[in-house]
C-alpha positions in Angstrom: -17.5 -4.4 -35.6 -20.7 -5.1 -33.6 -24.0 -5.2 -35.5 -26.5 -3.1 -33.7 -30.3 -2.7 -33.9 -32.7 -0.9 -31.5 -32.8 -3.9 -29.1 -29.7 -6.0 -29.9 -26.0 -5.9 -30.3 -24.3 -8.7 -32.2 -20.6 -9.5 -32.0 -18.6 -12.3 -33.6 -16.5 -13.9 -30.8 -15.0 -16.6 -32.9 -15.2 -17.9 -36.4 -18.9 -18.2 -37.2 -19.9 -17.8 -33.6 -22.0 -14.7 -32.8 -23.4 -13.5 -29.5 -26.7 -11.5 -29.8 -27.1 -9.5 -26.6 -30.7 -8.3 -26.2 -31.6 -5.3 -24.1 -34.6 -7.0 -22.5 -33.2 -9.0 -19.5 -29.7 -8.2 -21.0 -29.8 -11.8 -22.1 -27.4 -13.5 -24.6 -28.4 -15.8 -27.4 -25.4 -17.4 -29.2 -25.5 -18.6 -32.8 -23.0 -21.2 -34.1 -22.9 -21.9 -37.8 -21.6 -25.1 -39.4 -21.9 -26.9 -42.7 -25.2 -28.6 -41.6 -26.8 -25.4 -40.4 -27.2 -23.1 -37.5 -27.3 -23.8 -33.7 -28.9 -21.3 -31.4 -28.1 -21.5 -27.7 -31.2 -20.2 -25.8 -34.3 -18.6 -27.3 -35.1 -15.6 -25.1 -38.3 -14.8 -23.1 -41.1 -14.8 -25.7 -41.9 -15.7 -29.3 -41.7 -12.0 -30.2 -38.3 -11.5 -28.6 -37.0 -14.6 -30.3 -38.0 -13.0 -33.6 -36.0 -10.0 -32.7 -33.0 -12.1 -32.0 -33.4 -14.1 -35.2 -33.6 -10.9 -37.2 -30.2 -9.9 -35.7 -28.8 -13.3 -36.5 -30.0 -13.1 -40.1 -27.9 -9.9 -40.5 -24.8 -12.0 -40.1 -25.7 -15.5 -41.5 -28.4 -17.2 -43.6 -27.5 -20.7 -42.4 -30.7 -22.7 -41.8 -31.7 -23.1 -38.2 -31.4 -26.8 -37.3 -30.6 -27.0 -33.6 -31.4 -25.2 -30.4 -29.9 -25.8 -27.0 -31.4 -24.5 -23.7 -28.8 -23.7 -21.0 -31.5 -24.0 -18.3 -35.2 -23.8 -17.8 -35.6 -20.1 -16.8 -38.2 -18.1 -18.8 -35.8 -15.5 -20.2 -33.8 -18.3 -21.9 -36.4 -20.8 -23.2 -39.8 -19.2 -23.9 -38.9 -18.6 -27.5 -38.6 -22.3 -28.2 -41.9 -22.6 -30.0 -41.0 -19.8 -32.3 -37.6 -21.3 -32.9 -39.2 -24.6 -34.1 -41.3 -22.6 -36.6 -38.2 -20.8 -37.9 -36.6 -24.0 -39.2 -37.4 -27.4 -40.7 -37.1 -30.2 -38.1 -35.4 -28.1 -35.4 -34.2 -30.2 -32.5 -34.2 -28.7 -29.0 -31.7 -30.2 -26.5 -31.5 -29.6 -22.8 -30.3 -31.3 -19.6 -32.8 -33.7 -18.1 -32.9 -31.6 -15.0 -34.1 -28.6 -17.1 -36.7 -30.8 -18.9 -38.3 -32.0 -15.7 -41.4 -29.9 -15.0 -40.5 -27.7 -18.0 -44.1 -26.6 -19.0 -45.5 -26.3 -15.5 -42.5 -24.1 -14.5 -42.9 -21.8 -17.4 -46.6 -21.5 -17.1 -46.1 -20.4 -13.5 -43.6 -17.8 -14.6 -46.0 -16.5 -17.2 -48.8 -16.1 -14.6 -46.4 -14.4 -12.3 -45.4 -11.9 -15.0 -49.0 -11.0 -15.8 -50.1 -10.8 -12.1 -47.2 -8.5 -11.3 -47.3 -6.4 -14.5 -43.9 -7.3 -15.7 -42.4 -5.7 -18.8 -43.8 -7.3 -22.0 -45.9 -9.7 -19.9 -48.6 -9.9 -22.5 -46.2 -11.3 -25.1 -44.8 -13.7 -22.6 -48.3 -14.9 -21.8 -49.0 -15.4 -25.5 -45.9 -17.6 -26.0 -46.3 -21.3 -25.8 -43.9 -23.3 -23.6 -42.2 -25.9 -25.8 -40.1 -28.5 -24.0 -36.9 -30.1 -25.4 -37.0 -33.0 -27.8 -33.7 -34.5 -26.5 -32.2 -34.6 -23.0 -29.0 -36.0 -21.6 -27.6 -36.6 -18.1 -23.8 -35.8 -18.4 -22.5 -35.0 -21.9 -23.9 -34.8 -25.4 -22.7 -33.4 -28.8 -24.4 -31.3 -31.4 -23.0 -32.2 -34.8 -23.0 -29.3 -37.2 -21.1 -31.1 -39.9 -17.7 -29.6 -40.0 -17.7 -28.8 -36.3 -19.1 -30.3 -33.1 -20.4 -28.4 -30.0 -20.0 -30.3 -26.8 -22.7 -30.0 -24.1 -21.7 -30.7 -20.5 -23.7 -30.8 -17.3 -21.1 -29.6 -14.8 -23.4 -30.0 -11.8 -26.1 -28.1 -10.1 -25.7 -24.4 -9.3 -28.0 -21.7 -10.7 -30.5 -24.5 -11.3 -30.7 -28.3 -11.2 -30.4 -28.4 -15.0 -27.5 -26.1 -16.0 -25.4 -27.0 -19.0 -22.4 -25.4 -20.7 -21.5 -25.5 -24.4 -17.9 -25.9 -25.5 -16.5 -25.3 -29.0 -12.8 -25.7 -29.2 -11.0 -26.2 -32.5 -7.2 -26.5 -33.1 -6.1 -23.0 -34.2 -9.7 -21.8 -34.3 -12.7 -21.2 -32.1 -12.2 -21.5 -28.3 -15.6 -20.6 -26.8 -17.5 -21.6 -23.7 -21.1 -20.7 -23.4 -21.8 -20.8 -19.6 -25.5 -19.8 -19.3 -26.4 -18.3 -15.9 -23.7 -20.2 -14.1 -21.7 -17.0 -14.9 -23.1 -13.5 -14.8 -21.3 -10.4 -16.1 -23.8 -7.5 -16.0 -25.3 -8.4 -12.5 -24.7 -10.4 -9.5 -25.0 -14.2 -9.7 -28.7 -15.1 -9.3 -29.6 -17.4 -6.5 -33.3 -18.2 -7.0 -35.7 -20.5 -5.2 -34.4 -23.3 -7.4 -30.7 -22.7 -6.9 -28.1 -24.9 -5.3 -25.7 -22.5 -3.5 -23.7 -25.2 -1.7 -22.9 -27.1 -5.0 -22.4 -24.1 -7.3 -18.7 -23.5 -6.4 -17.8 -27.1 -7.3 -19.8 -26.9 -10.5 -17.8 -23.9 -11.5 -14.6 -25.8 -10.8 -15.6 -28.1 -13.5 -16.5 -25.2 -15.8 -13.2 -23.6 -15.3 -11.5 -26.9 -16.1 -13.2 -26.8 -19.5 -11.6 -23.5 -20.3 -8.1 -22.3 -21.2 -6.5 -18.8 -20.7 -7.6 -18.1 -24.3 -11.2 -19.2 -24.0 -13.9 -16.6 -24.6 -16.6 -17.3 -22.0 -20.1 -16.1 -22.8 -22.3 -15.6 -19.7 -26.0 -15.8 -19.7 -26.2 -12.0 -19.3 -23.7 -9.3 -20.1 -20.5 -9.1 -22.1 -18.2 -12.0 -22.9 -15.5 -12.6 -20.2 -12.3 -14.5 -19.8 -11.2 -17.4 -17.5 -9.8 -14.9 -14.9 -13.3 -13.4 -14.5 -14.9 -16.8 -14.0 -12.3 -17.8 -11.5 -12.9 -14.6 -9.5 -16.6 -15.1 -9.6 -16.2 -18.7 -8.5 -14.2 -17.6 -5.5 -16.9 -15.2 -4.5 -19.6 -17.8 -4.9 -17.5 -20.1 -2.8 -17.3 -17.5 -0.1 -21.1 -17.4 0.0 -21.3 -21.2 0.4 -18.6 -21.3 3.1 -20.2 -18.4 5.0 -23.5 -20.3 5.0 -21.7 -23.4 6.2 -19.9 -21.5 9.0 -23.0 -19.7 10.2 -25.0 -23.0 10.3 -22.2 -24.8 12.1 -22.2 -22.1 14.8 -26.0 -22.4 15.3 -26.9 -19.0 13.8 -30.6 -19.1 13.0 -31.4 -18.9 9.3 -33.5 -15.7 10.0 -30.4 -14.0 11.4 -27.9 -15.3 8.9 -28.1 -12.4 6.4 -27.2 -9.9 9.1 -24.6 -12.1 10.7 -22.6 -13.0 7.6 -19.7 -11.1 6.0 -20.9 -11.5 2.4 -19.1 -10.7 -1.0 -22.4 -9.6 -2.4 -25.2 -7.3 -1.1 -27.3 -9.2 1.4 -30.6 -8.4 -0.5 -29.6 -10.7 -3.4 -28.7 -13.6 -1.0 -32.0 -14.4 0.7 -32.6 -17.5 -1.4 -29.0 -18.5 -1.2 -29.1 -18.6 2.6 -32.4 -20.3 2.9 -31.6 -22.9 0.3 -28.1 -23.4 1.7 -29.4 -24.1 5.2 -31.9 -26.5 3.7 -29.3 -28.4 1.7 -26.7 -28.8 4.5 -26.5 -32.2 6.1 -27.4 -32.4 9.8 -23.8 -33.1 10.7 -22.9 -29.6 9.5 -25.6 -27.8 11.6 -25.7 -26.8 15.2 -28.8 -25.9 17.2 -30.5 -23.6 17.5 -31.1 -22.9 13.8 -34.7 -21.6 13.8 
């Protein structure tokens, strides 16, 4: 049965693997317990929110916090890092090298933006100290929890330059893939001003290759899903990329592309995808006029 508090719902998706779904941002933080202690994947959007998540985790396990993994650099996933360090003894934070690059400057910019635009809980976001990872990697890494190991894989660029997924697969036991915001369940995929829309489909091809029909896939936001869901979302993200490619190859100006395309998602969520896609396409795949 799910464990529920005012702000969180916690479900055990596999042996000693709990997903804490927090109402703010509808973000997921996943806890994985092993003999050596506890791994938390992501830390939410403020020190206070991290405390709420940790309180939910402590309702299901008292394992000492020893490891943190950041799936990518966005504020709703990593601004609780400093609080996580304080919650354990010698906590190590791991992220992909693409997420670590410009980590503090990026978060400070998002904090200022939240305050200037009066975002929900902006004051506590501003009061949280950006805390960059201790350990980075380029392709693959492993978090050793003693009796079990969590594999970290950078499948490529998509939602950001520094996305990673976490895989825990045990014979006859856990089969879980933590996908970060490469997969979204409770909203549309998010193409921001740091996304890579033309690479995202191939990145998801690698992600699906890490899963089995029995894998529980935990998205960055929303309820856990299965491989079929990820495959369908990959197809739609692929349509976005191929539509951008087609429009550019026909010389449709970027300013007209949103109206000209037949998109699988509402056009209002695709502005960054189109702009970034046009920027990233090689000259050989563009036809004048484009402006």
